[in-house]
TIMARSE-102479 format. One record per residue: residue number from 1; x, y, z of N, C-alpha, C in turn. Coordinates in pm, 1 decimal. Each point is the difference from the previous one (the first is absolute). Layout:
% TIMARSE-102479
+-----+----------+----------+----------+----------+----------+----------+----------+----------+----------+
| seq |      n_x |      n_y |      n_z |     ca_x |     ca_y |     ca_z |      c_x |      c_y |      c_z |
+-----+----------+----------+----------+----------+----------+----------+----------+----------+----------+
| NUM |        X |        Y |        Z |        X |        Y |        Z |        X |        Y |        Z |
...
+-----+----------+----------+----------+----------+----------+----------+----------+----------+----------+
END
This chain:
% TIMARSE-102479
+-----+----------+----------+----------+----------+----------+----------+----------+----------+----------+
| seq |      n_x |      n_y |      n_z |     ca_x |     ca_y |     ca_z |      c_x |      c_y |      c_z |
+-----+----------+----------+----------+----------+----------+----------+----------+----------+----------+
|   1 |  10976.7 |  16858.5 |  24232.1 |    -53.0 |     83.8 |   -103.7 |   -145.0 |     31.6 |     29.4 |
|   2 |    -39.1 |    117.5 |    -47.1 |   -140.7 |     36.1 |      7.3 |    -30.0 |     99.7 |   -109.8 |
|   3 |   -125.6 |      6.1 |    -38.3 |    -41.8 |     89.1 |   -106.8 |     -6.4 |    143.6 |     50.9 |
|   4 |     53.5 |     93.4 |    -79.5 |     -4.0 |    142.5 |     30.4 |    -58.6 |     74.6 |   -118.3 |
|   5 |    -53.6 |    115.6 |     26.5 |    -48.0 |     85.1 |   -107.2 |    116.0 |     48.5 |    -85.8 |
|   6 |    -28.6 |     37.2 |   -123.0 |    104.9 |     40.4 |    -94.2 |     80.2 |    119.2 |     48.6 |
|   7 |    -59.6 |     90.5 |     76.2 |     70.0 |    119.6 |     46.5 |     38.9 |     -7.5 |    147.5 |
|   8 |    -17.9 |   -115.0 |     62.9 |     32.0 |    -14.9 |    142.4 |    150.7 |      1.3 |     22.1 |
|   9 |     42.5 |     59.4 |    111.0 |    141.0 |      0.4 |     38.4 |     27.8 |   -123.2 |     86.2 |
|  10 |     96.7 |    -84.7 |    -37.1 |     31.2 |   -116.2 |     83.4 |     54.8 |     43.8 |    135.4 |
|  11 |    -35.6 |    -72.9 |    104.4 |     47.5 |     31.3 |    134.7 |    143.4 |    -48.5 |     17.1 |
|  12 |     76.8 |     72.9 |     79.4 |    133.7 |    -45.5 |     34.4 |    110.5 |     46.6 |    -93.1 |
|  13 |    -33.5 |     59.0 |   -114.6 |    101.8 |     47.7 |    -92.1 |      4.5 |    150.9 |      4.5 |
|  14 |    115.2 |     59.0 |    -27.2 |      8.3 |    146.5 |     -3.2 |    -93.0 |     57.1 |   -106.0 |
|  15 |    -51.2 |    118.5 |     25.4 |    -87.1 |     65.3 |    -98.1 |     79.0 |     41.1 |   -123.8 |
|  16 |    128.4 |     31.4 |     16.2 |     82.1 |     39.4 |   -113.9 |     46.1 |   -122.9 |    -76.4 |
|  17 |      0.3 |     10.7 |   -130.5 |     47.5 |   -109.6 |    -84.9 |    151.5 |      0.4 |    -14.2 |
|  18 |     63.0 |    109.8 |     39.5 |    145.1 |     11.8 |     -8.8 |     57.8 |     12.5 |    139.4 |
|  19 |    122.0 |    -48.8 |     18.5 |     60.3 |      4.3 |    133.3 |     34.9 |    141.2 |     45.2 |
|  20 |      7.8 |     14.1 |    131.9 |     36.8 |    128.1 |     59.7 |    148.7 |     26.0 |    -18.9 |
|  21 |     81.3 |   -104.5 |     12.1 |    145.6 |     12.4 |    -14.2 |     48.3 |    -85.2 |   -116.3 |
|  22 |     82.4 |     61.0 |    -83.1 |     58.5 |    -70.9 |   -113.8 |    150.5 |    -11.9 |     20.7 |
|  23 |     55.9 |   -110.8 |    -42.7 |    145.7 |    -14.9 |      0.5 |     58.1 |     84.7 |   -113.5 |
|  24 |    122.6 |     51.6 |     17.0 |     62.4 |     76.5 |   -109.7 |      8.2 |    -81.6 |   -129.1 |
|  25 |     29.1 |   -128.2 |     14.4 |      0.7 |    -96.1 |   -111.5 |    -61.7 |   -129.4 |     51.5 |
|  26 |    -78.4 |    -68.5 |    -82.3 |    -53.8 |   -129.2 |     43.7 |    113.6 |    -94.7 |     38.3 |
|  27 |    -22.6 |    -80.8 |    104.3 |    102.2 |    -94.1 |     47.5 |    -40.5 |   -143.0 |    -32.1 |
|  28 |     95.5 |    -75.5 |    -53.1 |    -22.1 |   -137.9 |    -40.5 |    -35.1 |    -87.8 |    119.0 |
|  29 |   -102.4 |    -84.6 |    -16.3 |    -37.6 |    -98.3 |    101.6 |     59.4 |   -134.9 |    -39.2 |
|  30 |     21.7 |    -84.9 |     99.7 |     50.7 |   -134.1 |    -28.3 |    -91.9 |   -103.5 |     61.7 |
|  31 |     16.4 |   -123.9 |    -41.5 |    -75.2 |   -113.9 |     51.6 |   -150.9 |     25.9 |     -1.3 |
|  32 |    -48.0 |     53.6 |   -112.3 |   -141.9 |     32.2 |    -13.9 |    -76.2 |   -125.8 |    -40.9 |
|  33 |   -111.0 |    -25.9 |     69.2 |    -89.0 |   -110.6 |    -34.3 |   -133.3 |     61.1 |    -39.9 |
|  34 |    -40.5 |    -21.4 |   -126.7 |   -125.7 |     56.2 |    -49.7 |    -56.6 |    -90.5 |   -107.5 |
|  35 |   -130.6 |     -8.0 |     -5.4 |    -68.7 |    -75.5 |   -103.7 |    -23.0 |     93.0 |   -118.2 |
|  36 |     59.1 |    -34.4 |   -115.1 |    -12.7 |     84.1 |   -118.9 |   -126.2 |    -36.7 |    -76.1 |
|  37 |    -59.8 |     91.9 |    -76.0 |     51.7 |    132.1 |    -30.6 |    -57.0 |    112.1 |     85.9 |
|  38 |   -110.0 |    -21.4 |     71.6 |    -71.4 |    114.1 |     57.3 |    -11.6 |      3.1 |    151.8 |
|  39 |     84.4 |    -70.2 |     70.1 |    -12.7 |     -3.0 |    145.5 |    114.0 |     75.7 |     68.1 |
|  40 |    -34.5 |     61.0 |    112.4 |    101.8 |     66.0 |     82.9 |     93.4 |   -106.1 |     56.5 |
|  41 |    122.0 |     37.5 |     33.3 |     91.1 |    -98.1 |     59.1 |    -49.3 |    -46.4 |    136.4 |
|  42 |     37.0 |   -120.8 |     38.4 |    -33.8 |    -55.0 |    131.6 |    115.2 |     18.4 |     98.1 |
|  43 |    121.0 |      7.4 |    -52.5 |    120.4 |     18.0 |     81.5 |    102.2 |     77.0 |    -81.5 |
|  44 |     88.1 |     71.2 |     70.6 |    113.1 |     65.7 |    -65.7 |    102.3 |     38.4 |    105.6 |
|  45 |    123.7 |     21.1 |    -44.4 |    106.4 |     50.1 |     85.6 |     39.4 |    138.7 |    -47.4 |
|  46 |     20.9 |     90.6 |     97.0 |     43.5 |    136.1 |    -31.0 |     97.5 |     44.3 |    107.9 |
|  47 |    115.1 |     49.0 |    -43.0 |    106.3 |     43.8 |     90.1 |     31.5 |   -104.9 |    106.6 |
|  48 |      7.1 |   -125.5 |    -42.2 |     39.7 |   -109.5 |     88.0 |   -107.9 |    -51.5 |     93.1 |
|  49 |   -120.9 |     52.3 |     -9.0 |   -109.3 |    -43.8 |     87.3 |   -108.7 |    -66.2 |    -84.1 |
|  50 |    -56.8 |   -108.7 |     54.4 |   -106.4 |    -72.5 |    -68.4 |   -136.5 |     53.7 |     42.4 |
|  51 |    -91.0 |     13.1 |    -96.2 |   -135.3 |     49.8 |     26.2 |   -101.7 |    -99.9 |    -53.5 |
|  52 |   -105.7 |    -22.3 |     76.6 |   -110.7 |    -85.9 |    -41.8 |   -121.2 |     88.4 |    -24.3 |
|  53 |    -54.1 |     -5.0 |   -121.1 |   -113.4 |     83.9 |    -38.9 |   -129.5 |    -63.6 |     49.7 |
|  54 |    -84.1 |     81.9 |     65.1 |   -128.6 |    -50.1 |     47.8 |   -117.2 |     54.1 |    -81.9 |
|  55 |     21.0 |    108.3 |    -76.2 |   -104.2 |     55.1 |    -86.5 |     65.7 |     74.4 |   -115.9 |
|  56 |    -66.0 |     -4.7 |   -114.5 |     53.8 |     69.2 |   -115.9 |   -109.8 |     49.8 |    -91.6 |
|  57 |     30.6 |    105.5 |    -72.3 |    -94.3 |     59.3 |    -93.2 |     75.2 |     33.4 |   -127.9 |
|  58 |    -56.4 |    -36.1 |   -113.2 |     63.1 |     28.9 |   -127.2 |    -19.6 |   -115.2 |    -95.4 |
|  59 |     58.4 |      4.4 |   -115.9 |     98.0 |     98.0 |    -43.9 |    -62.8 |    125.8 |    -59.6 |
|  60 |     77.2 |    107.4 |      8.0 |    -28.8 |    121.7 |    -74.2 |    110.9 |     10.2 |   -103.3 |
|  61 |    -35.5 |     -8.8 |   -124.7 |    100.4 |     -3.7 |   -106.5 |     37.7 |    140.3 |    -45.0 |
|  62 |    131.4 |     25.7 |     -2.5 |     52.8 |    126.3 |    -50.2 |     97.6 |    -34.5 |   -111.4 |
|  63 |    -23.9 |     55.6 |   -116.8 |     84.0 |    -29.2 |   -116.7 |    121.6 |     90.8 |     -3.2 |
|  64 |    101.5 |    -45.3 |    -74.4 |    125.3 |     73.7 |    -11.9 |    -16.7 |    132.4 |    -71.6 |
|  65 |    101.7 |     82.0 |     11.9 |      0.2 |    131.3 |    -65.3 |     45.4 |    -19.1 |   -144.5 |
|  66 |    -90.4 |    -53.1 |    -83.0 |     30.8 |    -38.8 |   -137.4 |     50.1 |    115.4 |    -86.0 |
|  67 |    -32.6 |    121.6 |     36.9 |     42.0 |    115.4 |    -79.8 |    146.7 |     34.7 |     23.6 |
|  68 |     61.3 |    -56.3 |    105.1 |    140.0 |     31.9 |     30.0 |     98.5 |    -90.4 |    -72.7 |
|  69 |    -21.0 |   -133.8 |     11.1 |     92.4 |    -93.8 |    -64.1 |    -77.6 |   -119.3 |    -54.0 |
|  70 |     58.9 |    -66.6 |    -99.8 |    -62.3 |   -120.4 |    -55.4 |     -8.4 |   -111.0 |    104.1 |
|  71 |     95.7 |     -4.8 |     91.6 |      1.8 |   -102.5 |    104.4 |   -124.4 |      8.1 |     90.0 |
|  72 |    -53.2 |    120.8 |     15.4 |   -117.7 |     20.4 |     85.5 |   -131.3 |    -31.3 |    -71.2 |
|  73 |      4.3 |    -24.1 |   -130.9 |   -121.7 |    -19.9 |    -77.4 |    -86.7 |   -112.0 |     56.6 |
|  74 |     59.9 |   -111.4 |     38.5 |    -76.0 |   -115.2 |     51.6 |     10.2 |    -14.9 |    150.8 |
|  75 |     71.9 |     88.5 |     66.2 |     21.7 |    -12.7 |    144.4 |   -131.4 |     13.6 |     77.7 |
|  76 |    -12.7 |    -82.2 |    103.3 |   -119.0 |     -0.1 |     85.6 |     45.1 |    -10.7 |    144.8 |
|  77 |    -66.2 |     75.4 |     87.3 |     15.1 |    -17.8 |    144.2 |   -137.6 |    -31.2 |     56.0 |
|  78 |    -10.1 |   -110.4 |     73.5 |   -123.4 |    -33.8 |     69.5 |     19.7 |     32.2 |    147.6 |
|  79 |    -73.4 |    100.8 |     49.2 |     11.7 |     46.2 |    138.4 |   -100.8 |    -69.1 |     90.2 |
|  80 |     43.2 |    -28.0 |    122.4 |    -84.1 |    -62.6 |    101.5 |     13.8 |     75.7 |    131.3 |
|  81 |   -110.1 |     16.5 |     70.5 |      2.3 |     49.5 |    137.8 |     -8.9 |   -123.3 |     88.0 |
|  82 |     96.1 |    -18.8 |     89.0 |      0.3 |   -118.1 |     86.1 |     13.6 |     39.6 |    146.5 |
|  83 |    -57.3 |    -84.4 |     84.6 |     15.5 |     13.2 |    144.8 |     68.7 |   -125.9 |     49.0 |
|  84 |     99.5 |     16.1 |     85.1 |     76.2 |   -113.0 |     50.8 |    -31.4 |    -20.4 |    147.7 |
|  85 |     41.0 |   -116.2 |     51.8 |    -13.0 |    -23.5 |    143.9 |     69.8 |    113.9 |     72.7 |
|  86 |    -60.7 |     50.5 |    103.0 |     56.3 |    114.4 |     70.1 |    -68.0 |    129.6 |    -40.0 |
|  87 |    -79.2 |     -2.2 |   -110.1 |    -78.8 |    115.8 |    -38.4 |     61.8 |     96.3 |    -99.0 |
|  88 |    126.9 |    -17.0 |    -36.4 |     59.3 |     91.3 |    -97.4 |    -67.5 |    -20.1 |   -135.8 |
|  89 |    -11.4 |    110.6 |    -74.4 |    -60.5 |     -4.5 |   -132.8 |     97.4 |     57.7 |   -101.2 |
|  90 |     19.8 |    -76.9 |   -107.3 |     99.1 |     34.6 |   -100.5 |    -64.1 |     11.3 |   -137.6 |
|  91 |     64.8 |     78.0 |    -85.7 |    -38.0 |     10.8 |   -141.1 |    109.0 |    -69.3 |    -79.4 |
|  92 |    -30.9 |   -115.2 |    -59.1 |     96.0 |    -82.7 |    -72.7 |    -36.1 |     -3.6 |   -147.4 |
|  93 |     97.8 |    -30.3 |    -82.9 |    -32.6 |    -26.9 |   -140.1 |     85.4 |   -111.6 |    -55.5 |
|  94 |    -56.6 |    -64.0 |   -102.1 |     70.0 |   -103.5 |    -75.6 |     25.1 |     54.8 |   -139.1 |
|  95 |    121.4 |    -14.8 |    -49.6 |     30.1 |     39.8 |   -138.3 |    -48.8 |   -110.6 |    -92.1 |
|  96 |    -94.9 |     34.0 |    -84.2 |    -54.7 |    -96.9 |    -94.3 |   -139.4 |    -43.7 |     38.6 |
|  97 |    -72.7 |    -52.4 |    -99.6 |   -138.7 |    -38.0 |     24.2 |    -17.1 |   -145.1 |     41.6 |
|  98 |    108.7 |    -76.2 |      5.0 |     -7.9 |   -140.1 |     40.5 |    -39.4 |    -93.8 |   -112.2 |
|  99 |    -20.1 |     53.9 |   -119.8 |    -41.0 |    -81.2 |   -113.7 |     95.8 |     17.3 |   -117.7 |
| 100 |     21.8 |    124.9 |    -41.6 |     82.7 |     30.5 |   -117.5 |    139.4 |     43.5 |     45.9 |
| 101 |    104.6 |    -74.4 |    -36.8 |    134.9 |     31.0 |     47.6 |     49.6 |    140.6 |    -34.4 |
| 102 |    -42.8 |     56.7 |   -111.6 |     46.6 |    132.0 |    -42.1 |    -43.9 |    111.2 |     94.9 |
| 103 |    -98.6 |    -25.6 |     85.2 |    -51.6 |    104.4 |     89.3 |     86.9 |     21.6 |    123.1 |
| 104 |     87.0 |    -95.7 |     34.1 |     88.1 |     15.5 |    115.2 |     51.3 |   -133.3 |     49.6 |
| 105 |     99.8 |      5.7 |     87.5 |     68.9 |   -121.6 |     45.9 |    -61.5 |    -63.6 |    124.7 |
| 106 |   -116.2 |     47.0 |     45.4 |    -74.0 |    -52.9 |    115.3 |     70.9 |     22.1 |    133.2 |
| 107 |     93.3 |     94.3 |      4.2 |     63.0 |     33.7 |    128.0 |    -95.5 |     89.7 |     79.0 |
| 108 |      9.6 |     -5.1 |    132.8 |    -88.9 |     72.8 |     89.9 |     75.9 |    111.0 |     71.1 |
| 109 |    -67.9 |    111.7 |     25.3 |     59.8 |    117.1 |     64.8 |    -94.9 |     59.6 |    104.1 |
| 110 |     58.4 |     59.9 |    102.8 |    -75.9 |     80.0 |     96.0 |     16.9 |    144.4 |    -42.3 |
| 111 |   -113.7 |     73.2 |    -12.0 |      5.7 |    136.1 |    -50.6 |    -45.3 |    104.5 |    102.3 |
| 112 |    -82.0 |    -41.6 |     99.8 |    -47.4 |     97.6 |     97.1 |    -69.2 |    -63.7 |    119.0 |
| 113 |    -41.4 |     86.7 |     95.2 |    -60.8 |    -43.9 |    126.5 |   -128.0 |     77.1 |     25.3 |
| 114 |    -98.7 |    -67.4 |     56.4 |   -123.6 |     64.6 |     44.2 |     10.7 |     25.0 |    149.3 |
| 115 |    -44.5 |    117.0 |     44.3 |     -9.2 |     30.7 |    142.6 |    122.9 |     25.7 |     74.1 |
+-----+----------+----------+----------+----------+----------+----------+----------+----------+----------+
END
């Protein structure tokens, strides 16, 4: 860690906050290891392959579309940008805030790719 100015861009991360490629639908991750409530995962499995996270940024909280259904009123997605061994960068989210059960079931999904 080191101190940066409030408007400084961190080195090594994409300039865009959103991924270049998005999946048609988020895909469920398995065997996720993460320290709740506010840490990026350290490990996860996706499409039968295991990934070890070496850097993460987040969470960025996005609330549910409360105007559509009552079920979305308390829904929360916490998004993380992560880099894994090998250099791939993914956009992941956890359903729920890790504290209040009504916000989501704490399942993890892959939603997009950087670069």
